[in-house]
C-alpha positions in Angstrom: -26.7 10.0 17.4 -25.6 13.5 16.6 -22.4 14.7 18.3 -21.1 17.9 18.9 -17.6 17.9 17.8 -13.8 20.0 18.0 -11.5 20.0 15.8 -8.0 20.4 16.5 -5.2 21.7 13.7 -5.9 24.1 10.9 -3.2 21.9 8.5 -3.3 19.6 6.0 -5.5 16.8 7.2 -8.4 19.1 8.5 -10.4 18.9 5.1 -10.2 15.2 4.9 -10.9 14.4 7.9 -13.8 17.3 7.7 -15.2 15.2 4.4 -15.3 11.6 6.4 -17.1 13.3 9.0 -21.0 12.3 9.2 -23.2 15.0 8.3 -25.6 14.6 11.0 -22.6 15.6 13.5 -21.9 19.2 14.4 -18.9 21.0 14.4 -18.9 23.1 16.7 -15.3 24.3 17.6 -11.8 24.8 16.4 -8.8 24.8 18.0 -4.5 24.9 17.5 -1.2 25.7 19.3 -0.5 28.5 16.7 -3.6 30.5 16.3 -4.7 33.2 18.3 -7.9 33.9 16.6 -11.8 34.1 17.8 -13.4 31.9 14.0 -12.2 29.8 12.0 -14.0 27.6 9.2 -17.3 29.5 8.0 -17.5 31.4 11.3 -17.2 28.6 14.0 -15.6 29.5 17.0 -11.9 29.1 17.5 -11.1 28.2 21.3 -7.3 29.0 23.3 -6.5 25.6 24.5 -7.3 26.8 28.2 -10.5 27.0 27.2 -11.2 23.9 25.2 -12.3 22.0 28.6 -15.0 24.9 29.3 -16.9 23.3 26.2 -19.5 21.1 26.2 -18.3 18.7 23.4 -18.7 15.2 22.7 -14.9 14.3 21.0 -12.2 16.2 20.2 -10.9 15.0 16.9 -7.2 15.9 16.3 -6.6 16.4 12.8 -2.4 16.0 12.2 -1.6 14.0 9.4 1.9 13.4 11.5 0.6 10.6 13.7 3.5 10.9 16.0 2.7 14.9 16.4 -0.9 13.9 16.7 -0.2 11.6 19.5 1.9 14.1 21.3 -1.2 16.8 21.0 -3.4 13.8 22.1 -1.1 13.2 25.4 -0.7 17.2 26.1 -5.0 18.0 26.0 -5.1 15.3 28.5 -1.9 15.8 30.5 -1.6 19.6 30.9 -5.2 20.7 29.9 -7.4 17.7 31.8 -9.4 16.8 28.5 -10.6 13.1 29.6 -8.9 10.8 27.1 -11.5 8.7 26.0 -13.2 12.0 24.1 -10.2 12.7 22.2 -9.4 11.4 18.8 -5.9 11.3 16.9 -7.3 10.4 14.0 -4.9 9.5 11.6 -3.4 7.2 14.5 -6.2 4.9 14.2 -7.3 5.2 10.6 -7.2 2.4 8.1 -4.6 2.7 5.9 -5.0 -1.1 4.0 -5.2 0.3 0.4 -6.7 -2.7 -1.1 -10.0 -1.8 0.8 -9.7 2.0 0.3 -9.4 1.9 -3.3 -12.4 -0.6 -3.4 -14.9 1.6 -1.1 -13.6 4.3 -4.1 -13.4 2.7 -7.4 -16.4 1.4 -9.6 -16.6 -1.7 -9.1 -18.7 -3.4 -11.9 -16.5 -1.7 -14.4 -13.0 -3.1 -13.1 -11.9 -6.2 -15.0 -8.1 -6.9 -14.0 -6.5 -6.6 -10.4 -2.9 -6.0 -10.0 -0.5 -7.0 -7.1 3.0 -6.7 -6.5 5.6 -4.3 -4.7 6.8 -0.8 -5.4 8.0 -1.7 -8.9 4.4 -2.5 -10.2 2.9 0.2 -8.7 5.4 2.7 -10.8 5.1 0.2 -13.4 2.1 -0.5 -13.9 -0.3 2.7 -14.4 -4.0 1.9 -14.1 -5.0 5.0 -16.5 -2.5 4.1 -19.0 -4.7 0.9 -19.0 -7.5 0.7 -22.3 -8.9 -2.0 -19.4 -10.3 -0.6 -16.4 -7.6 -2.1 -13.4 -7.2 -1.5 -9.8 -3.2 -1.6 -8.5 -2.8 -3.3 -5.0 0.8 -3.3 -5.3 2.6 -1.8 -2.1 6.3 -1.3 -1.1 8.0 -4.5 -0.2 4.6 -6.4 -0.7 5.2 -10.3 -1.2 3.3 -13.3 -2.1 2.0 -13.8 1.1 0.4 -10.5 1.6 -0.8 -10.1 -2.3 -2.8 -13.6 -1.5 -4.3 -12.3 1.4 -5.2 -9.3 0.0 -6.6 -11.2 -3.2 -8.4 -13.3 -0.3 -10.1 -10.6 1.7 -11.1 -8.7 -1.6 -13.1 -11.4 -2.9 -15.0 -12.5 0.7 -15.5 -8.5 1.1 -16.3 -7.9 -2.4 -17.3 -10.9 -4.4 -20.4 -10.0 -6.3 -19.2 -6.1 -7.5 -16.0 -8.1 -8.8 -18.3 -10.5 -10.5 -17.1 -8.8 -14.5 -13.0 -9.7 -13.5 -11.3 -11.1 -16.1 -7.5 -10.7 -15.4 -5.4 -11.0 -12.3 -1.8 -10.2 -12.6 0.9 -10.8 -10.3 4.3 -9.2 -10.6 7.7 -11.0 -9.6 9.6 -8.8 -8.4 12.8 -10.3 -9.5 14.4 -14.0 -9.5 14.9 -13.6 -5.8 10.9 -13.1 -5.5 10.3 -17.1 -3.6 13.5 -16.3 -1.2 11.6 -13.2 0.3 9.6 -12.7 3.5 8.3 -9.5 4.0 7.2 -10.3 7.8 10.8 -11.5 8.7 12.5 -8.2 7.2 12.9 -4.8 8.4 10.8 -3.7 5.9 7.3 -4.9 7.4 7.0 -1.7 9.5 7.3 0.6 5.8 4.7 -2.3 4.2 2.2 -1.6 6.7 2.6 2.1 6.8 2.5 2.5 3.1 -1.3 0.6 2.8 -0.2 -3.1 3.5 -2.7 -5.4 5.5 -2.3 -6.2 9.5 -1.1 -9.5 9.2 1.3 -11.0 11.7 2.9 -13.7 9.4 5.8 -14.6 10.1 6.7 -11.4 12.1 7.4 -13.7 15.6 10.4 -14.7 14.1 11.8 -12.0 13.1 15.3 -11.0 14.9 15.3 -6.9 13.6 12.2 -6.2 16.2 11.9 -7.1 20.0 8.5 -5.7 20.3 5.3 -6.6 19.4 4.5 -5.8 15.5 1.7 -3.3 16.6 4.5 -1.5 19.5 7.2 -1.2 17.1 4.6 0.4 14.5 3.8 2.8 17.0 7.2 3.6 18.5 8.3 4.2 14.3 5.2 5.8 13.1 3.0 6.9 15.9 0.2 4.1 14.6 -2.1 1.5 16.5 -2.9 -0.9 13.8 -5.4 -2.6 16.4 -8.1 0.0 16.2 -9.6 1.2 19.5 -12.6 3.4 18.9 -14.4 1.0 16.6 -17.6 1.7 17.7 -17.2 5.2 17.3 -15.7 5.5 14.1 -19.1 4.2 13.1 -20.8 6.4 14.7 -18.6 9.3 13.7 -17.2 8.4 10.3 -18.6 7.9 6.5 -15.1 6.4 5.9 -12.6 4.5 8.3 -9.7 6.8 7.0 -7.1 7.6 4.3 -3.8 5.6 3.4 -1.0 7.6 2.8 -0.7 6.7 -1.2 2.6 6.4 -3.3 2.7 9.7 -6.0 2.8 7.6 -8.9 1.5 9.4 -11.8 3.2 12.8 -11.2 7.3 11.9 -11.1 9.2 13.6 -14.0 12.6 14.0 -12.4 15.0 11.1 -13.5 18.2 9.4 -13.1 21.8 10.2 -15.2 22.8 7.9 -17.6 25.8 6.7 -15.3 23.8 7.0 -11.7 25.4 5.0 -9.1 24.2 1.9 -8.3 22.0 0.8 -5.4 23.8 -1.7 -2.8 20.5 -2.9 -1.5 19.8 -5.4 -3.5 23.6 -6.5 -4.4 23.9 -6.9 -0.6 20.5 -7.7 0.7 20.5 -10.8 2.8 17.8 -12.6 0.6 20.2 -12.0 -2.3 22.9 -13.6 -0.5 21.6 -16.2 2.0 19.2 -19.0 1.3 16.5 -19.8 3.0 15.0 -22.9 1.9 11.6 -22.9 4.2 10.7 -19.4 3.1 11.2 -20.6 -0.8 9.3 -23.7 0.0 6.8 -21.6 1.8 6.5 -19.5 -1.1 5.6 -21.9 -3.5 3.0 -22.9 -1.7 1.5 -19.5 -1.6 1.6 -19.2 -5.0 0.2 -22.4 -5.4 -2.5 -21.6 -3.0 -3.0 -18.4 -4.7 -3.6 -19.8 -8.1 -5.6 -22.2 -7.2 -8.3 -19.8 -5.2 -8.4 -17.3 -8.2 -9.3 -20.5 -10.4 -11.7 -21.8 -8.0 -13.5 -18.4 -7.9 -13.7 -18.1 -11.2 -11.9 -21.2 -13.9 -11.2 -18.6 -17.1 -9.7 -16.0 -14.9 -6.2 -15.2 -17.5 -3.6 -15.3 -14.5 -0.8 -13.2 -15.8 2.7 -13.3 -13.8 5.1 -10.2 -14.6 8.9 -9.3 -14.2 9.5 -5.6 -14.5 13.4 -4.1 -15.2 15.3 -2.1 -13.4 17.7 0.3 -15.4 20.1 -1.6 -17.3 23.4 -0.9 -15.4 21.6 -2.5 -12.1 20.1 -5.5 -14.8 23.5 -6.1 -15.7 25.2 -6.0 -12.2 23.0 -8.5 -10.6 23.0 -10.8 -13.9 26.2 -12.7 -12.4 24.7 -12.4 -8.8 21.3 -13.4 -9.7 22.4 -16.2 -12.3 21.3 -19.5 -10.0 18.6 -17.4 -8.5 17.2 -16.8 -12.4 17.6 -20.8 -13.3 15.9 -21.8 -10.6 12.7 -19.0 -10.5 12.3 -20.1 -14.2 11.9 -23.3 -13.5 9.7 -22.6 -10.9 7.4 -20.2 -13.1 7.6 -22.6 -16.1 6.2 -25.7 -13.8 3.5 -23.1 -12.6 2.6 -21.8 -15.8 2.5 -25.2 -17.8 0.6 -26.4 -14.5 -2.1 -24.0 -14.5 -2.1 -22.5 -18.5 -0.4 -18.8 -17.3 0.8 -16.3 -18.8 4.1 -14.9 -17.9 5.5 -11.6 -19.5 9.2 -11.2 -18.8 9.6 -7.5 -19.5 13.3 -7.7 -18.2 14.1 -8.3 -22.0 12.4 -4.9 -22.7 15.8 -2.9 -24.2 13.9 -0.1 -25.1 12.5 0.2 -21.8 15.5 -1.2 -19.0 18.0 0.9 -21.3 16.2 4.8 -21.3 17.4 6.2 -18.4 14.7 9.2 -18.9 11.9 6.7 -17.8 13.6 5.5 -14.2 13.2 7.8 -11.0 15.7 5.7 -9.1 17.7 3.3 -10.3 15.0 0.4 -9.5 12.2 2.2 -9.8 10.5 3.7 -12.5 9.2 7.1 -13.0 6.1 8.5 -14.6 7.2 8.5 -18.1 8.8 5.0 -17.8 5.0 3.3 -16.0 3.2 5.0 -18.8 6.0 3.5 -21.3 5.4 -0.4 -20.1 1.5 0.3 -19.3 1.4 0.7 -23.0 3.4 -3.1 -24.0 1.3 -4.3 -20.8 -1.8 -3.3 -22.5 -0.9 -4.7 -26.3 0.3 -7.6 -24.6 -3.1 -8.0 -22.6 -5.1 -7.4 -26.2 -2.8 -10.3 -27.7 -4.0 -12.9 -24.8 -7.5 -11.4 -25.6 -7.4 -12.6 -29.7 -5.6 -16.3 -29.1 -7.9 -16.8 -26.3 
């Protein structure tokens, strides 16, 4: 069904929305609050706000990327200018933000040979374009084992036939406190979903950092709805569901100083100071299920566990703080490696990486130079696996 579309907003988000709009629909007008023009975008009519209600259209799409601002505009159009609320769609408020699905819909899946799971450390350290084997990196800030496992399951359920050539699964384990971490119980859960994590509450009902539902908290913080309305309308209007705010991993050229001040986030974090036995036990079960699910899907999959180094001063400071965690962590990892014949690449011992301040954008995350350097090492290690297997 052909629809008549109005577009509000002349900023950065406009072109992306236009590209996703199905070709059978017709853009019959533009609007914005700051311009007093007659035509825009190939000679299409531009309307002042007080004239919009007089125009016959099916939907008005707000293209502003800042979701809070987009929602304010939506309310303004409805409350001040009498536009039917069901006709106003703030695109980025409802857009799909799940990185894994967006990547899978835009990559040549039959060429993909490996998947990478991790948090922001892995996102910045393992650069897809620097690996000679085609990989998709599903790493998202604050992502933990539970969410990585859920991403894998979703991915295989939806794209199993297209991923028949997969050979490698890389699971980065962040640090020695990995098994003590549960993103859904932390204050980082909102950032995780904002930057492309999957929508799953997991243990959020037990999260003492928030008083409201996860959907309400996301809307209050970012103006984003995780539970999608307009589902049928979206399928009619758009060829794609939306876009995610991705991390810029390939254009980070600034670096820290040799004596960069230490970050206290890791040193004072609750997952360092407090032991959560229920979380540790749950994460061990999750990793076990994760590995079993991979092997069930492909018994010959090469599964690699990794650790990525922070800058050396942070590594040295945390060495004593995390000593007991380190011993327990390495024992757990060894148990999994022995049981399931996994590979473990511990890059914390790569001092040519960790001791070079030029490789780090901040004391915990690599810049593009560091990512290229560590990706080259990973690439060589993957080739060694192929030779030995």
